[in-house]
Backbone as JSON Lines, residues from 0, in Angstrom:
{"i":0,"aa":"M","n":[5.76,-20.39,55.84],"ca":[4.8,-19.94,54.85],"c":[5.49,-19.98,53.48]}
{"i":1,"aa":"S","n":[4.75,-20.4,52.47],"ca":[5.34,-20.51,51.15],"c":[5.45,-19.13,50.5]}
{"i":2,"aa":"K","n":[6.24,-19.08,49.44],"ca":[6.44,-17.8,48.75],"c":[5.16,-17.31,48.09]}
{"i":3,"aa":"L","n":[4.37,-18.24,47.55],"ca":[3.11,-17.86,46.9],"c":[2.14,-17.27,47.91]}
{"i":4,"aa":"A","n":[2.03,-17.89,49.07],"ca":[1.13,-17.38,50.11],"c":[1.59,-16.01,50.59]}
{"i":5,"aa":"S","n":[2.89,-15.82,50.71],"ca":[3.43,-14.53,51.14],"c":[3.12,-13.45,50.09]}
{"i":6,"aa":"L","n":[3.25,-13.82,48.82],"ca":[2.96,-12.86,47.75],"c":[1.49,-12.47,47.75]}
{"i":7,"aa":"I","n":[0.62,-13.45,47.91],"ca":[-0.82,-13.16,47.93],"c":[-1.19,-12.3,49.14]}
{"i":8,"aa":"L","n":[-0.7,-12.64,50.3],"ca":[-1.0,-11.85,51.5],"c":[-0.41,-10.45,51.4]}
{"i":9,"aa":"G","n":[0.78,-10.32,50.86],"ca":[1.39,-9.0,50.69],"c":[0.6,-8.13,49.73]}
{"i":10,"aa":"T","n":[0.1,-8.73,48.65],"ca":[-0.7,-7.98,47.69],"c":[-2.01,-7.53,48.32]}
{"i":11,"aa":"I","n":[-2.65,-8.4,49.06],"ca":[-3.89,-8.04,49.74],"c":[-3.63,-6.93,50.75]}
{"i":12,"aa":"W","n":[-2.54,-7.01,51.47],"ca":[-2.2,-6.01,52.47],"c":[-1.98,-4.64,51.81]}
{"i":13,"aa":"L","n":[-1.36,-4.61,50.64],"ca":[-1.11,-3.35,49.95],"c":[-2.39,-2.69,49.45]}
{"i":14,"aa":"F","n":[-3.34,-3.48,49.0],"ca":[-4.55,-2.93,48.42],"c":[-5.7,-2.76,49.42]}
{"i":15,"aa":"C","n":[-5.5,-3.09,50.67],"ca":[-6.53,-2.92,51.69],"c":[-6.0,-2.06,52.84]}
{"i":16,"aa":"P","n":[-5.91,-0.76,52.63],"ca":[-5.41,0.1,53.71],"c":[-6.42,0.19,54.85]}
{"i":17,"aa":"I","n":[-5.92,0.38,56.03],"ca":[-6.79,0.48,57.2],"c":[-7.44,1.86,57.24]}
{"i":18,"aa":"I","n":[-6.65,2.91,57.04],"ca":[-7.17,4.28,57.06],"c":[-6.74,4.96,55.76]}
{"i":19,"aa":"A","n":[-7.65,5.66,55.15],"ca":[-7.33,6.42,53.95],"c":[-7.57,7.89,54.27]}
{"i":20,"aa":"N","n":[-6.51,8.64,54.45],"ca":[-6.62,10.07,54.73],"c":[-6.57,10.82,53.39]}
{"i":21,"aa":"A","n":[-7.69,10.81,52.69],"ca":[-7.74,11.44,51.37],"c":[-9.08,12.11,51.2]}
{"i":22,"aa":"Y","n":[-9.08,13.15,50.41],"ca":[-10.31,13.87,50.1],"c":[-10.3,14.19,48.62]}
{"i":23,"aa":"V","n":[-11.37,13.85,47.96],"ca":[-11.51,14.2,46.56],"c":[-12.64,15.22,46.49]}
{"i":24,"aa":"G","n":[-12.29,16.44,46.09],"ca":[-13.27,17.52,46.01],"c":[-14.24,17.28,44.86]}
{"i":25,"aa":"P","n":[-15.29,18.07,44.83],"ca":[-16.3,17.88,43.79],"c":[-15.75,18.11,42.38]}
{"i":26,"aa":"G","n":[-14.89,19.08,42.21],"ca":[-14.32,19.35,40.88],"c":[-13.47,18.2,40.38]}
{"i":27,"aa":"A","n":[-12.61,17.69,41.25],"ca":[-11.75,16.56,40.86],"c":[-12.57,15.29,40.67]}
{"i":28,"aa":"G","n":[-13.59,15.11,41.48],"ca":[-14.44,13.93,41.36],"c":[-15.21,13.92,40.04]}
{"i":29,"aa":"I","n":[-15.78,15.06,39.69],"ca":[-16.53,15.14,38.43],"c":[-15.59,14.97,37.25]}
{"i":30,"aa":"S","n":[-14.39,15.54,37.35],"ca":[-13.4,15.37,36.27],"c":[-13.01,13.91,36.12]}
{"i":31,"aa":"A","n":[-12.81,13.23,37.23],"ca":[-12.43,11.81,37.18],"c":[-13.57,10.98,36.59]}
{"i":32,"aa":"I","n":[-14.78,11.25,36.99],"ca":[-15.93,10.51,36.45],"c":[-16.09,10.79,34.96]}
{"i":33,"aa":"G","n":[-15.95,12.05,34.55],"ca":[-16.05,12.41,33.13],"c":[-14.98,11.74,32.3]}
{"i":34,"aa":"S","n":[-13.75,11.68,32.84],"ca":[-12.66,11.02,32.12],"c":[-12.93,9.52,31.98]}
{"i":35,"aa":"F","n":[-13.46,8.92,33.02],"ca":[-13.77,7.5,32.97],"c":[-14.87,7.21,31.95]}
{"i":36,"aa":"V","n":[-15.91,8.04,31.93],"ca":[-17.0,7.87,30.97],"c":[-16.48,8.06,29.54]}
{"i":37,"aa":"A","n":[-15.62,9.06,29.33],"ca":[-15.05,9.29,28.0],"c":[-14.19,8.11,27.56]}
{"i":38,"aa":"L","n":[-13.44,7.53,28.48],"ca":[-12.61,6.36,28.16],"c":[-13.48,5.18,27.74]}
{"i":39,"aa":"I","n":[-14.53,4.92,28.49],"ca":[-15.44,3.82,28.16],"c":[-16.11,4.08,26.81]}
{"i":40,"aa":"A","n":[-16.55,5.32,26.56],"ca":[-17.19,5.65,25.29],"c":[-16.22,5.47,24.12]}
{"i":41,"aa":"A","n":[-14.97,5.88,24.3],"ca":[-13.98,5.74,23.23],"c":[-13.72,4.27,22.91]}
{"i":42,"aa":"V","n":[-13.65,3.45,23.93],"ca":[-13.43,2.01,23.7],"c":[-14.63,1.4,22.99]}
{"i":43,"aa":"L","n":[-15.84,1.75,23.4],"ca":[-17.04,1.22,22.75],"c":[-17.15,1.67,21.3]}
{"i":44,"aa":"V","n":[-16.82,2.93,21.03],"ca":[-16.88,3.43,19.65],"c":[-15.82,2.74,18.79]}
{"i":45,"aa":"A","n":[-14.64,2.5,19.36],"ca":[-13.59,1.8,18.61],"c":[-14.03,0.37,18.27]}
{"i":46,"aa":"I","n":[-14.6,-0.31,19.24],"ca":[-15.06,-1.68,19.0],"c":[-16.19,-1.66,17.97]}
{"i":47,"aa":"L","n":[-17.12,-0.73,18.09],"ca":[-18.22,-0.62,17.14],"c":[-17.7,-0.34,15.73]}
{"i":48,"aa":"G","n":[-16.69,0.51,15.62],"ca":[-16.11,0.8,14.32],"c":[-15.46,-0.41,13.69]}
{"i":49,"aa":"F","n":[-14.75,-1.18,14.48],"ca":[-14.1,-2.38,13.95],"c":[-15.12,-3.44,13.54]}
{"i":50,"aa":"V","n":[-16.26,-3.46,14.2],"ca":[-17.29,-4.44,13.87],"c":[-18.16,-3.93,12.73]}
{"i":51,"aa":"W","n":[-18.53,-2.65,12.74],"ca":[-19.48,-2.11,11.78],"c":[-18.91,-2.03,10.36]}
{"i":52,"aa":"Y","n":[-17.65,-1.67,10.2],"ca":[-17.1,-1.48,8.86],"c":[-17.19,-2.76,8.02]}
{"i":53,"aa":"P","n":[-16.76,-3.91,8.51],"ca":[-16.91,-5.12,7.69],"c":[-18.37,-5.49,7.43]}
{"i":54,"aa":"V","n":[-19.24,-5.25,8.4],"ca":[-20.66,-5.56,8.21],"c":[-21.24,-4.64,7.13]}
{"i":55,"aa":"K","n":[-20.9,-3.36,7.18],"ca":[-21.38,-2.41,6.18],"c":[-20.89,-2.79,4.79]}
{"i":56,"aa":"R","n":[-19.64,-3.18,4.69],"ca":[-19.08,-3.58,3.4],"c":[-19.77,-4.84,2.88]}
{"i":57,"aa":"M","n":[-20.06,-5.78,3.77],"ca":[-20.75,-7.0,3.37],"c":[-22.17,-6.69,2.88]}
{"i":58,"aa":"L","n":[-22.89,-5.81,3.58],"ca":[-24.24,-5.44,3.17],"c":[-24.23,-4.71,1.83]}
{"i":59,"aa":"K","n":[-23.26,-3.85,1.64],"ca":[-23.18,-3.12,0.38],"c":[-22.9,-4.08,-0.77]}
{"i":60,"aa":"K","n":[-22.02,-5.03,-0.53],"ca":[-21.69,-6.0,-1.57],"c":[-22.91,-6.88,-1.89]}
{"i":61,"aa":"R","n":[-23.67,-7.21,-0.87],"ca":[-24.85,-8.06,-1.07],"c":[-25.95,-7.32,-1.83]}
{"i":62,"aa":"N","n":[-26.06,-6.01,-1.66],"ca":[-27.11,-5.23,-2.29],"c":[-26.73,-4.69,-3.67]}
{"i":63,"aa":"E","n":[-25.48,-4.85,-4.09],"ca":[-25.08,-4.38,-5.41],"c":[-25.75,-5.23,-6.48]}
{"i":64,"aa":"P","n":[-26.22,-4.58,-7.55],"ca":[-26.84,-5.37,-8.62],"c":[-25.78,-6.18,-9.37]}
{"i":65,"aa":"T","n":[-26.14,-7.38,-9.73],"ca":[-25.22,-8.23,-10.48],"c":[-25.42,-7.97,-11.97]}
{"i":66,"aa":"L","n":[-24.61,-8.59,-12.8],"ca":[-24.72,-8.41,-14.24],"c":[-26.06,-8.93,-14.75]}
{"i":67,"aa":"D","n":[-26.52,-10.04,-14.18],"ca":[-27.83,-10.58,-14.58],"c":[-28.95,-9.59,-14.28]}
{"i":68,"aa":"D","n":[-28.87,-8.94,-13.1],"ca":[-29.88,-7.95,-12.74],"c":[-29.87,-6.78,-13.71]}
{"i":69,"aa":"A","n":[-28.68,-6.36,-14.13],"ca":[-28.58,-5.24,-15.05],"c":[-29.17,-5.6,-16.41]}
{"i":70,"aa":"E","n":[-28.92,-6.82,-16.88],"ca":[-29.48,-7.25,-18.16],"c":[-31.0,-7.32,-18.09]}
{"i":71,"aa":"E","n":[-31.54,-7.83,-16.99],"ca":[-32.99,-7.9,-16.82],"c":[-33.59,-6.49,-16.78]}
{"i":72,"aa":"S","n":[-32.89,-5.58,-16.14],"ca":[-33.38,-4.21,-16.05],"c":[-33.42,-3.57,-17.42]}
{"i":73,"aa":"I","n":[-32.41,-3.79,-18.25],"ca":[-32.39,-3.25,-19.61],"c":[-33.53,-3.83,-20.43]}
{"i":74,"aa":"E","n":[-33.76,-5.14,-20.3],"ca":[-34.86,-5.78,-21.02],"c":[-36.21,-5.22,-20.56]}
{"i":75,"aa":"D","n":[-36.37,-5.01,-19.26],"ca":[-37.62,-4.46,-18.73],"c":[-37.85,-3.05,-19.27]}
{"i":76,"aa":"Q","n":[-36.79,-2.25,-19.35],"ca":[-36.92,-0.9,-19.87],"c":[-37.32,-0.93,-21.35]}
{"i":77,"aa":"A","n":[-36.74,-1.84,-22.11],"ca":[-37.07,-1.94,-23.54],"c":[-38.54,-2.34,-23.72]}
{"i":78,"aa":"I","n":[-39.0,-3.28,-22.92],"ca":[-40.4,-3.7,-23.0],"c":[-41.32,-2.55,-22.62]}
{"i":79,"aa":"A","n":[-40.96,-1.8,-21.58],"ca":[-41.78,-0.68,-21.15],"c":[-41.83,0.4,-22.22]}
{"i":80,"aa":"Q","n":[-40.73,0.68,-22.87],"ca":[-40.71,1.68,-23.93],"c":[-41.57,1.23,-25.12]}
{"i":81,"aa":"K","n":[-41.47,-0.05,-25.45],"ca":[-42.26,-0.56,-26.55],"c":[-43.75,-0.49,-26.23]}
{"i":82,"aa":"T","n":[-44.1,-0.82,-25.0],"ca":[-45.51,-0.76,-24.57],"c":[-46.0,0.67,-24.61]}
{"i":83,"aa":"N","n":[-45.2,1.61,-24.14],"ca":[-45.59,3.02,-24.15],"c":[-45.75,3.54,-25.58]}
{"i":84,"aa":"S","n":[-44.84,3.16,-26.45],"ca":[-44.92,3.65,-27.83],"c":[-46.14,3.04,-28.54]}
{"i":85,"aa":"D","n":[-46.48,1.8,-28.23],"ca":[-47.67,1.18,-28.83],"c":[-48.94,1.87,-28.35]}
{"i":86,"aa":"S","n":[-48.99,2.26,-27.09],"ca":[-50.2,2.89,-26.56],"c":[-50.32,4.32,-27.08]}
{"i":87,"aa":"I","n":[-49.21,4.96,-27.37],"ca":[-49.27,6.33,-27.9],"c":[-49.77,6.31,-29.35]}
{"i":88,"aa":"E","n":[-49.38,5.31,-30.13],"ca":[-49.77,5.23,-31.54],"c":[-51.26,4.98,-31.7]}
{"i":89,"aa":"K","n":[-51.9,4.34,-30.74],"ca":[-53.33,4.01,-30.85],"c":[-54.16,5.16,-30.58]}
């Protein structure tokens, strides 16, 4: 038998016990399940954080007004003030 086949069979033999004389009580079982759920949640939140921060920064940069927008806004305000003052004088 080759060394690779022996390694594979030995690994399978170690992870497939014939009899498992073990008992996990309800307290330990719930603790283990809770720890596993918390681990999965922590990993998902970490991945979400690494993905969301650059996306949020990109959206903020895209929604920021540019200099042209600011100039147009100032012109619009001046026109609105002039229109309001003309209507008040009449």
